TORDREN-913570 format. One record per residue: x, y, z of N, C-alpha, C in turn; residue in three letters; residue number from 1. Coordinates in steps of 0.2 Angstrom, whole numbers, always signed. Example, Ala and Ser with C-alpha at 12.3 -4.5 7.8 and 13.67 -1.06 7.14 Angstrom:
<sites>
   n_east   n_north    n_up   ca_east   ca_north   ca_up   c_east   c_north    c_up   res     n
      +66       -28     +39       +62        -22     +39      +66       -16     +39   ALA     1
      +64       -11     +35       +68         -5     +36      +64        +0     +39   SER     2
</sites>
This chain:
<sites>
   n_east   n_north    n_up   ca_east   ca_north   ca_up   c_east   c_north    c_up   res     n
     +318      +637    +486      +324       +640    +486     +328      +641    +493   MET     1
     +334      +640    +493      +338       +640    +499     +340      +647    +501   ASN     2
     +340      +649    +507      +342       +655    +509     +350      +655    +510   THR     3
     +353      +661    +510      +360       +661    +511     +363      +657    +517   PRO     4
     +359      +658    +522      +360       +654    +529     +360      +647    +528   GLU     5
     +355      +644    +524      +354       +637    +523     +360      +635    +519   GLU     6
     +362      +638    +514      +367       +636    +509     +374      +636    +513   LEU     7
     +375      +640    +518      +381       +640    +522     +381      +634    +526   ARG     8
     +375      +632    +529      +374       +627    +533     +375      +620    +529   THR     9
     +373      +620    +523      +374       +614    +519     +381      +613    +517   LEU    10
     +384      +619    +516      +391       +618    +514     +395      +616    +520   LYS    11
     +394      +618    +526      +397       +616    +532     +396      +609    +533   ARG    12
     +390      +606    +532      +389       +599    +533     +393      +595    +528   ILE    13
     +393      +597    +522      +397       +594    +517     +404      +594    +518   GLU    14
     +407      +599    +521      +414       +600    +523     +415      +595    +529   ASP    15
     +411      +594    +533      +412       +590    +539     +411      +582    +537   LEU    16
     +407      +581    +533      +406       +574    +530     +412      +572    +526   LEU    17
     +415      +577    +522      +421       +575    +518     +427      +574    +523   THR    18
     +427      +578    +528      +433       +577    +533     +432      +570    +536   THR    19
     +426      +568    +538      +425       +561    +541     +427      +556    +537   LEU    20
     +425      +556    +530      +426       +551    +526     +434      +550    +525   VAL    21
     +437      +556    +524      +445       +556    +523     +448      +552    +529   LYS    22
     +446      +554    +535      +449       +551    +541     +447      +543    +541   VAL    23
     +441      +542    +540      +439       +535    +540     +443      +531    +534   SER    24
     +444      +533    +529      +448       +530    +523     +455      +530    +523   LEU    25
     +458      +534    +528      +465       +536    +528     +469      +530    +528   ALA    26
     +468      +525    +533      +472       +519    +533     +471      +514    +527   GLU    27
     +466      +514    +524      +465       +510    +518     +468      +513    +512   THR    28
     +469      +520    +512      +472       +523    +506     +479      +524    +507   LEU    29
     +482      +523    +513      +489       +524    +514     +494      +520    +509   ARG    30
     +492      +513    +509      +497       +509    +505     +495      +510    +498   PRO    31
     +490      +512    +496      +488       +513    +489     +492      +519    +486   ILE    32
     +492      +525    +490      +495       +531    +489     +503      +530    +489   LEU    33
     +505      +525    +493      +513       +524    +493     +515      +521    +487   ALA    34
     +511      +517    +484      +514       +513    +478     +512      +518    +472   ASP    35
     +518      +519    +468      +517       +524    +462     +512      +522    +457   LYS    36
     +511      +515    +455      +507       +513    +450     +499      +513    +453   GLN    37
     +498      +511    +459      +492       +512    +462     +490      +519    +463   GLN    38
     +494      +523    +465      +493       +530    +466     +490      +533    +459   ARG    39
     +494      +532    +454      +492       +534    +447     +485      +532    +446   PHE    40
     +484      +525    +447      +477       +523    +445     +472      +526    +449   LEU    41
     +473      +527    +456      +468       +530    +460     +467      +537    +458   TYR    42
     +472      +541    +457      +471       +548    +455     +468      +549    +449   GLU    43
     +468      +544    +444      +465       +545    +438     +459      +541    +437   ASN    44
     +456      +538    +442      +450       +535    +442     +444      +540    +441   THR    45
     +440      +538    +435      +435       +543    +434     +437      +549    +429   GLY    46
     +443      +549    +428      +446       +555    +424     +448      +552    +417   ARG    47
     +451      +546    +417      +454       +543    +411     +451      +537    +410   ILE    48
     +448      +535    +403      +445       +529    +402     +450      +523    +403   PRO    49
     +447      +517    +405      +450       +511    +407     +455      +509    +402   VAL    50
     +454      +509    +396      +458       +507    +391     +465      +511    +390   LYS    51
     +464      +518    +391      +469       +523    +391     +473      +522    +397   ALA    52
     +470      +520    +403      +474       +519    +409     +478      +513    +408   LEU    53
     +475      +508    +406      +479       +501    +405     +485      +502    +400   ALA    54
     +484      +506    +395      +490       +507    +390     +495      +511    +394   LYS    55
     +493      +516    +398      +498       +521    +401     +502      +517    +407   LYS    56
     +498      +512    +410      +501       +508    +415     +505      +502    +413   MET    57
     +504      +500    +407      +506       +493    +404     +503      +488    +408   GLY    58
     +496      +488    +409      +492       +483    +412     +486      +482    +407   SER    59
     +482      +477    +410      +476       +475    +406     +470      +479    +409   SER    60
     +465      +480    +405      +459       +483    +407     +456      +478    +412   ALA    61
     +456      +472    +412      +453       +467    +417     +457      +468    +423   GLY    62
     +463      +469    +423      +467       +470    +430     +465      +476    +433   ALA    63
     +464      +481    +429      +462       +488    +432     +454      +487    +435   ILE    64
     +450      +484    +431      +443       +483    +433     +443      +479    +440   SER    65
     +447      +474    +440      +447       +470    +447     +450      +474    +452   ARG    66
     +455      +478    +451      +457       +483    +457     +451      +487    +459   THR    67
     +448      +490    +454      +442       +495    +455     +437      +491    +459   TRP    68
     +436      +485    +458      +431       +481    +461     +433      +480    +469   GLN    69
     +439      +479    +469      +442       +478    +476     +441      +484    +480   LYS    70
     +443      +490    +477      +443       +496    +480     +435      +498    +481   TRP    71
     +431      +496    +477      +424       +498    +478     +422      +494    +485   GLU    72
     +424      +488    +485      +422       +484    +491     +425      +487    +498   ASP    73
     +431      +490    +497      +434       +494    +503     +431      +500    +504   ALA    74
     +426      +503    +500      +423       +509    +501     +427      +515    +498   GLY    75
     +432      +514    +494      +436       +519    +491     +433      +522    +485   LEU    76
     +429      +518    +481      +426       +520    +475     +418      +519    +475   LEU    77
     +415      +522    +471      +408       +521    +470     +407      +520    +462   ILE    78
     +403      +515    +461      +401       +513    +454     +395      +517    +452   LYS    79
     +397      +521    +447      +392       +526    +444     +390      +524    +437   ASP    80
     +385      +520    +436      +384       +517    +429     +389      +511    +428   GLY    81
     +392      +512    +422      +398       +508    +421     +404      +510    +423   LYS    82
     +405      +516    +426      +411       +519    +428     +412      +519    +435   GLN    83
     +418      +520    +438      +419       +521    +445     +421      +528    +446   TYR    84
     +420      +531    +452      +422       +537    +454     +425      +537    +461   ARG    85
     +429      +541    +463      +432       +541    +469     +427      +544    +474   ARG    86
     +428      +541    +480      +423       +544    +486     +426      +551    +488   VAL    87
     +433      +551    +489      +436       +557    +490     +442      +559    +486   VAL    88
</sites>
């Protein structure tokens, strides 16, 4: 079992790592967040199933999957089983 001091230290480490990842990915994320469609997709990745996203965006599930694969290659997403989730 972790002591309160250890838990505070772990939380601090997590906060610092999150900050480093955000800084590292900022340039890659900037054009995605500037585009309304891509921003919607990025913000809802891991929250809404691909078929529902495709319908809302007027896109195909295949196009979304290809975008997610590209974003995974860029380090923005992590594949978790059959689904993707955002790094930050």
